[in-house]
N, C-alpha and C positions, 0 to 999 in steps of 0.2 A: 504494499499499500504506499509506503514512503517513497519508493522509486517512481510510482505514478505521480505523486505530489511533486517530486523533484522534476520529473519530465514536464509537467504542466507549468511549473515555475520557469524553467528554462525556455519553454516554448513562448510563454508570454513575454519574457524579457527579449527574446529574439524578435518578436513582432514589433515591439516598441523601440527597439534599437535602430530600426530603419527610419524612424521619424526624427526630425530635428526641429529646433525652434526657428530655423531659417527657411521653412518650406515655402513661405510666401515671397521669397527672393527671386523666384523664377518669373520675373516680369521685366520686359525690356522694350523700349521705344526706339525705333531706328528710322531715319529718313531714307526712303528707298529711291534708287535711281529710276528715272522715267524711261520706259522703252518706246512709248509712242504717245502722242497727244492728237486728238481729233477735235477741230474746232472750225467755226465759220470764218470767212475772210473779212466780214464786216458786221456791224451791229448798229443799233440805235441807242443814243444816249439815254441813261436811266432805265434801260430795259435789260434784264438778265440774259446773259449769254452762257451756254453750257460748254465746258471743256471736258471732254472724255479722256481720262487718264488710264494708261496701261502701265503696270509696274509688276515687280516680283516680290514674293516672300521666300525666304531661304528654307523654310521648313513648314510643317503642318500646323505649328502653333501660331503662325503669323496671320494677322487679319488687318484690314485697313482700320486706322484709328482716326486721323484727321490730316489737315494740311498745314505745313509750315509756309507762311506767306510773308515775304519781305518786299517792300517797295523801295527801290533805289532810283531816285530822280523820276524818270518816266518809264522805268522798267520794273515789271513785277516778277519776282522769282518765286516759283511755287514748287514745293516738294511734298509728295505724299509721305505720311508717317505710318509705319507698320508697327503694330503692337504684337509682341511675342509674349504669349502668356502660357506658362506650363514648363515643367521641369523635364518631362519626357515627351519628346516630339517626334513625329514621323519625319523621315528624311525625304519628304516630297517637296520638290521645288514647285511653288504655286504661281500661276499667272493671275494677277488681280486686276480688276477694273473698277473705277469709280468716276463720279462726275463732280466737277467743281463749278459752281455758279458764280460768274463774274458779272458785276453791274457797273458799267462804265459811267463815270461822272464828268468826263472831259471829252471835248471833240478832238478829232485827229487820230493819230495812231496810238494804240496801246501795245507796248512791247512786252513780250513774255520770255522768261528763261526757265528751263527745266533741267535740273541736274542729271548728268549721266554717270555711269559707273567709272568712267576713266577721268573724272574730274573736269570734263568739258560740259558744255551746255547745249541742249537742244533749244533752238530759238524760233519764235514765230511772232506774228503781229496781227492785230485786228484793226481795221479802219472804222472809227466811230463817227457816225454822221447824225444830223438832227432828225 
């Protein structure tokens, strides 16, 4: 009977030894390089324009989270952010797609830059008219 109790005690200790107090640390946010952007050539001031983004997640724990958007003079730099949540992830490379809605507030050209994996930028523009 005592060996059975000892066995259960060791078994319970084994189960809980795999748990750590840092289990919630498997969360990471990464700006993802853009593989392709699809958008119109022109738009109307104060009316939303959709930009369709295509980008990748490096494993099965990655999902679209939000956009990093920075405006530098007359150029808008947009980068999708992937949220990696989970400690054990499938090693499946995912192709993701999402839409960014841009509402122009100025007439003329709106210039866009989208970061690439080799530290360069994919660039495009939209002409905004009244």
